[in-house]
C-alpha positions in Angstrom: -65.6 -20.2 41.3 -67.2 -16.5 40.0 -65.1 -14.5 39.8 -61.7 -13.8 40.5 -59.0 -11.7 39.9 -55.6 -11.6 38.5 -52.9 -8.3 38.7 -52.0 -7.4 35.3 -48.5 -5.8 33.9 -49.4 -2.2 31.5 -45.8 -1.5 30.2 -46.0 1.7 28.3 -44.9 1.9 24.9 -43.7 3.8 21.8 -47.0 2.9 20.4 -49.3 2.0 23.4 -49.3 -1.0 26.4 -48.4 -3.7 26.4 -50.2 -6.4 29.3 -49.0 -9.9 30.5 -50.6 -11.6 33.8 -47.7 -13.0 35.3 -49.0 -15.9 37.0 -50.5 -17.2 33.6 -47.6 -17.7 31.5 -48.5 -17.1 28.4 -51.3 -14.6 28.6 -50.4 -11.5 26.8 -52.0 -8.6 25.0 -51.6 -5.4 23.7 -53.2 -2.5 23.2 -52.8 2.0 21.1 -54.5 3.1 24.4 -55.3 2.3 27.7 -58.6 1.4 27.1 -58.1 -0.3 24.8 -55.5 -2.4 26.2 -58.0 -2.4 29.6 -60.1 -4.5 27.0 -58.2 -6.2 25.9 -56.9 -7.6 29.0 -60.3 -8.6 30.4 -60.9 -10.7 27.2 -57.1 -12.5 27.4 -57.9 -13.4 31.0 -61.1 -14.2 29.7 -60.0 -16.2 27.2 -57.5 -18.0 29.2 -59.1 -18.7 32.5 -62.1 -19.8 30.0 -60.3 -22.4 28.3 -58.4 -23.8 31.4 -62.1 -24.3 33.0 -63.7 -26.3 29.9 -60.4 -28.6 29.6 -61.1 -28.9 33.3 -57.3 -27.4 33.8 -56.0 -26.1 37.0 -56.7 -22.5 37.4 -53.4 -21.0 38.5 -54.5 -19.0 42.0 -53.6 -15.6 42.1 -50.8 -13.5 43.6 -50.7 -10.2 45.1 -50.8 -7.2 43.0 -47.8 -5.9 45.3 -46.1 -8.9 44.4 -45.3 -7.2 41.1 -43.3 -3.7 39.6 -43.4 -3.1 36.5 -40.5 -2.8 34.6 -40.8 1.5 33.7 -41.5 4.5 35.3 -44.8 4.8 32.8 -46.3 1.0 33.7 -47.8 0.5 36.0 -49.7 -3.1 37.8 -53.8 -3.7 37.7 -55.4 -6.1 38.5 -58.2 -7.8 36.2 -62.0 -9.4 36.9 -63.1 -12.8 35.4 -66.7 -13.4 36.1 -67.1 -17.3 35.2 -71.2 -16.9 35.5 -70.9 -13.0 33.4 -68.7 -15.1 30.7 -70.7 -17.8 29.8 -73.9 -15.4 29.1 -72.2 -13.5 26.9 -70.9 -16.4 25.0 -72.3 -20.3 25.3 -75.3 -19.8 24.0 -75.5 -23.6 22.8 -79.3 -25.1 24.0 -79.5 -28.3 25.9 -81.7 -30.8 25.4 -82.9 -32.2 28.9 -85.1 -34.7 29.4 -87.2 -34.9 32.5 -90.0 -36.1 34.6 -93.5 -34.8 35.6 -96.7 -35.7 36.6 -99.5 -36.4 33.9 -101.7 -34.3 35.7 -99.3 -31.3 35.9 -98.4 -31.7 32.2 -102.0 -32.1 31.0 -102.6 -28.6 32.6 -99.2 -26.9 31.8 -99.7 -28.1 27.7 -103.9 -26.6 28.6 -102.5 -23.0 30.0 -100.0 -23.0 26.9 -97.4 -23.5 29.5 -93.9 -23.3 27.8 -91.4 -26.1 29.6 -88.1 -24.8 29.2 -88.7 -20.9 29.7 -89.9 -22.1 32.9 -87.3 -24.3 33.5 -84.8 -21.4 33.3 -86.6 -19.4 34.9 -87.1 -21.6 37.9 -83.4 -22.8 37.0 -82.2 -19.0 38.2 -83.7 -18.2 41.2 -83.0 -21.7 42.6 -78.6 -21.3 41.6 -79.7 -17.0 42.8 -79.0 -16.3 39.4 
């Protein structure tokens, strides 16, 4: 899973907007302005999907936006995107230690050249994963 989108229903309230995701039970938010409601919707979706992913729970399939209608004439349906890779880059800063094996001659040459092994591995993994 890299990017997924879900329909969100935005409803104009007396003060701001409420937002809910009909495919994601309990995934709701609000904002004082439309811009804030949109940002809050992105955050709510990201937290919801990331927590399901981390807990190894099934990610619900997204419905087509045309399946839903806003309740009021001041409401509307929009799609909100979640990008797992970008979310992890931004928020998952924890480092993990990896043990690896390389030939001794390569280790000696790298140490003599003051090579940062972690940096090289990160660059190589990003290149291999095309990210």
